[in-house]
LUMFIKOL-393514 format. One record per residue: x, y, z of N, C-alpha, C, O in turn. Coordinates in steps of 0.02 Angstrom, whole numbers, m for minus. Layout:
N
+--------+--------+--------+--------+--------+--------+--------+--------+--------+--------+--------+--------+
!    n_u !    n_v !    n_w !   ca_u !   ca_v !   ca_w !    c_u !    c_v !    c_w !    o_u !    o_v !    o_w !
+--------+--------+--------+--------+--------+--------+--------+--------+--------+--------+--------+--------+
!      X !      Y !      Z !      X !      Y !      Z !      X !      Y !      Z !      X !      Y !      Z !
...
+--------+--------+--------+--------+--------+--------+--------+--------+--------+--------+--------+--------+
//
This chain:
68
+--------+--------+--------+--------+--------+--------+--------+--------+--------+--------+--------+--------+
!    n_u !    n_v !    n_w !   ca_u !   ca_v !   ca_w !    c_u !    c_v !    c_w !    o_u !    o_v !    o_w !
+--------+--------+--------+--------+--------+--------+--------+--------+--------+--------+--------+--------+
!   m547 !    972 !   m363 !   m510 !   1036 !   m367 !   m489 !   1044 !   m440 !   m465 !    997 !   m473 !
!   m497 !   1103 !   m463 !   m478 !   1121 !   m531 !   m406 !   1152 !   m530 !   m393 !   1200 !   m494 !
!   m362 !   1123 !   m570 !   m293 !   1144 !   m568 !   m269 !   1157 !   m642 !   m287 !   1120 !   m687 !
!   m231 !   1207 !   m652 !   m195 !   1215 !   m716 !   m128 !   1205 !   m708 !    m97 !   1235 !   m664 !
!    m98 !   1161 !   m750 !    m31 !   1142 !   m746 !     m1 !   1134 !   m817 !    m35 !   1114 !   m864 !
!     64 !   1153 !   m822 !     95 !   1144 !   m888 !    143 !   1084 !   m877 !    192 !   1086 !   m840 !
!    119 !   1028 !   m916 !    152 !    965 !   m912 !    167 !    942 !   m987 !    124 !    942 !  m1031 !
!    230 !    922 !   m996 !    248 !    902 !  m1065 !    202 !    850 !  m1092 !    184 !    803 !  m1056 !
!    183 !    856 !  m1156 !    138 !    810 !  m1190 !    162 !    740 !  m1189 !    122 !    695 !  m1178 !
!    229 !    728 !  m1198 !    254 !    662 !  m1200 !    246 !    627 !  m1132 !    236 !    566 !  m1128 !
!    251 !    665 !  m1080 !    246 !    636 !  m1011 !    169 !    617 !   m997 !    154 !    566 !   m967 !
!    126 !    658 !  m1020 !     54 !    642 !  m1018 !     37 !    581 !  m1058 !      1 !    538 !  m1033 !
!     60 !    576 !  m1119 !     49 !    521 !  m1162 !     73 !    456 !  m1131 !     38 !    405 !  m1131 !
!    135 !    460 !  m1104 !    160 !    396 !  m1076 !    123 !    375 !  m1015 !    112 !    316 !  m1005 !
!    104 !    422 !   m972 !     65 !    409 !   m916 !     m3 !    380 !   m932 !    m24 !    334 !   m897 !
!    m37 !    405 !   m981 !    m98 !    378 !  m1004 !    m91 !    306 !  m1033 !   m132 !    262 !  m1021 !
!    m39 !    299 !  m1070 !    m25 !    233 !  m1102 !    m11 !    181 !  m1048 !    m42 !    128 !  m1050 !
!     34 !    193 !  m1001 !     49 !    149 !   m947 !     m5 !    133 !   m901 !    m12 !     76 !   m877 !
!    m46 !    185 !   m887 !   m103 !    175 !   m838 !   m164 !    152 !   m872 !   m214 !    138 !   m838 !
!   m166 !    147 !   m938 !   m225 !    127 !   m978 !   m281 !    177 !   m963 !   m340 !    157 !   m968 !
!   m269 !    237 !   m946 !   m318 !    284 !   m930 !   m348 !    311 !   m997 !   m313 !    316 !  m1047 !
!   m410 !    329 !   m996 !   m446 !    358 !  m1054 !   m439 !    431 !  m1058 !   m436 !    461 !  m1112 !
!   m436 !    463 !   m996 !   m433 !    537 !   m994 !   m368 !    557 !   m960 !   m335 !    517 !   m927 !
!   m351 !    620 !   m969 !   m291 !    648 !   m935 !   m303 !    650 !   m859 !   m259 !    633 !   m819 !
!   m361 !    671 !   m841 !   m378 !    670 !   m769 !   m371 !    601 !   m737 !   m343 !    595 !   m683 !
!   m397 !    550 !   m770 !   m391 !    485 !   m742 !   m318 !    461 !   m734 !   m297 !    429 !   m686 !
!   m279 !    481 !   m789 !   m206 !    464 !   m786 !   m173 !    497 !   m727 !   m135 !    466 !   m690 !
!   m187 !    563 !   m719 !   m156 !    599 !   m666 !   m177 !    572 !   m594 !   m136 !    569 !   m548 !
!   m240 !    553 !   m588 !   m264 !    525 !   m522 !   m224 !    460 !   m509 !   m197 !    451 !   m454 !
!   m221 !    416 !   m559 !   m181 !    352 !   m552 !   m109 !    367 !   m534 !    m81 !    335 !   m489 !
!    m80 !    414 !   m567 !    m10 !    431 !   m552 !      1 !    459 !   m482 !     49 !    442 !   m448 !
!    m46 !    502 !   m461 !    m39 !    531 !   m393 !    m49 !    476 !   m343 !    m11 !    471 !   m295 !
!   m101 !    433 !   m352 !   m112 !    379 !   m302 !    m54 !    333 !   m297 !    m34 !    314 !   m243 !
!    m24 !    316 !   m355 !     36 !    273 !   m355 !     94 !    308 !   m317 !    128 !    277 !   m275 !
!    105 !    369 !   m333 !    159 !    404 !   m300 !    150 !    408 !   m226 !    198 !    396 !   m188 !
!     90 !    425 !   m203 !     75 !    431 !   m127 !     86 !    362 !    m98 !    114 !    357 !    m43 !
!     65 !    309 !   m131 !     74 !    242 !   m103 !    148 !    226 !    m93 !    170 !    203 !    m41 !
!    184 !    240 !   m148 !    258 !    224 !   m146 !    292 !    263 !    m88 !    335 !    236 !    m54 !
!    273 !    327 !    m79 !    305 !    365 !    m28 !    288 !    342 !     43 !    329 !    347 !     88 !
!    223 !    317 !     52 !    204 !    290 !    113 !    243 !    223 !    132 !    263 !    210 !    189 !
!    250 !    185 !     77 !    294 !    125 !     88 !    363 !    139 !    106 !    392 !    107 !    151 !
!    392 !    189 !     71 !    463 !    214 !     87 !    466 !    236 !    161 !    511 !    217 !    198 !
!    416 !    277 !    182 !    418 !    301 !    249 !    412 !    242 !    300 !    445 !    244 !    352 !
!    371 !    192 !    285 !    362 !    137 !    328 !    429 !     97 !    333 !    449 !     75 !    387 !
!    463 !     89 !    275 !    525 !     54 !    275 !    576 !     92 !    314 !    615 !     59 !    348 !
!    579 !    158 !    314 !    626 !    195 !    350 !    610 !    196 !    428 !    653 !    201 !    471 !
!    546 !    191 !    440 !    524 !    180 !    510 !    549 !    117 !    539 !    574 !    115 !    596 !
!    542 !     63 !    499 !    560 !     m3 !    522 !    636 !     m9 !    528 !    660 !    m46 !    571 !
!    673 !     26 !    485 !    745 !     31 !    493 !    766 !     64 !    554 !    810 !     39 !    589 !
!    737 !    120 !    570 !    757 !    157 !    631 !    731 !    124 !    692 !    762 !    132 !    745 !
!    679 !     88 !    692 !    652 !     53 !    752 !    628 !    m19 !    730 !    569 !    m32 !    717 !
!    679 !    m63 !    727 !    660 !   m134 !    702 !    607 !   m167 !    743 !    601 !   m156 !    803 !
!    571 !   m207 !    710 !    518 !   m252 !    744 !    551 !   m302 !    786 !    605 !   m327 !    769 !
!    522 !   m317 !    841 !    551 !   m367 !    888 !    496 !   m422 !    896 !    437 !   m407 !    905 !
!    519 !   m484 !    891 !    473 !   m541 !    892 !    486 !   m578 !    963 !    543 !   m588 !    982 !
!    433 !   m595 !    997 !    438 !   m628 !   1062 !    441 !   m698 !   1055 !    463 !   m732 !   1101 !
!    419 !   m728 !    997 !    414 !   m800 !    988 !    459 !   m820 !    928 !    474 !   m781 !    883 !
!    479 !   m882 !    933 !    518 !   m906 !    876 !    465 !   m930 !    823 !    405 !   m932 !    836 !
!    490 !   m948 !    765 !    450 !   m970 !    707 !    414 !  m1037 !    731 !    355 !  m1045 !    717 !
!    447 !  m1078 !    762 !    419 !  m1144 !    781 !    364 !  m1128 !    835 !    310 !  m1157 !    830 !
!    374 !  m1088 !    883 !    322 !  m1068 !    935 !    259 !  m1042 !    898 !    203 !  m1061 !    915 !
!    267 !  m1000 !    849 !    209 !   m971 !    815 !    173 !  m1024 !    776 !    112 !  m1026 !    774 !
!    212 !  m1069 !    746 !    175 !  m1129 !    711 !    136 !  m1171 !    762 !     81 !  m1193 !    748 !
!    165 !  m1182 !    817 !    125 !  m1220 !    867 !     63 !  m1184 !    891 !      9 !  m1213 !    897 !
!     72 !  m1119 !    904 !     11 !  m1079 !    922 !    m43 !  m1077 !    868 !   m103 !  m1078 !    883 !
!    m22 !  m1076 !    805 !    m70 !  m1078 !    748 !   m106 !  m1143 !    744 !   m165 !  m1144 !    726 !
!    m77 !  m1193 !    759 !   m105 !  m1262 !    753 !   m156 !  m1277 !    807 !   m194 !  m1325 !    801 !
!   m159 !  m1238 !    860 !   m202 !  m1253 !    915 !   m274 !  m1229 !    894 !   m322 !  m1236 !    933 !
+--------+--------+--------+--------+--------+--------+--------+--------+--------+--------+--------+--------+
//
């Protein structure tokens, strides 16, 4: 997709430097992928907080099962 956006030069330069990207497009792709991943992790964390995981076995029981 082709997009026109007005982004400050210093922001692009810093993104390119930190991502080690050669082109602006590559830097923006890396930044967007990173942002999307962080948001998914945040959503997962919120999901776990609202509905905590329940374990049916103790740590010792799991160790014994893994050794079989």
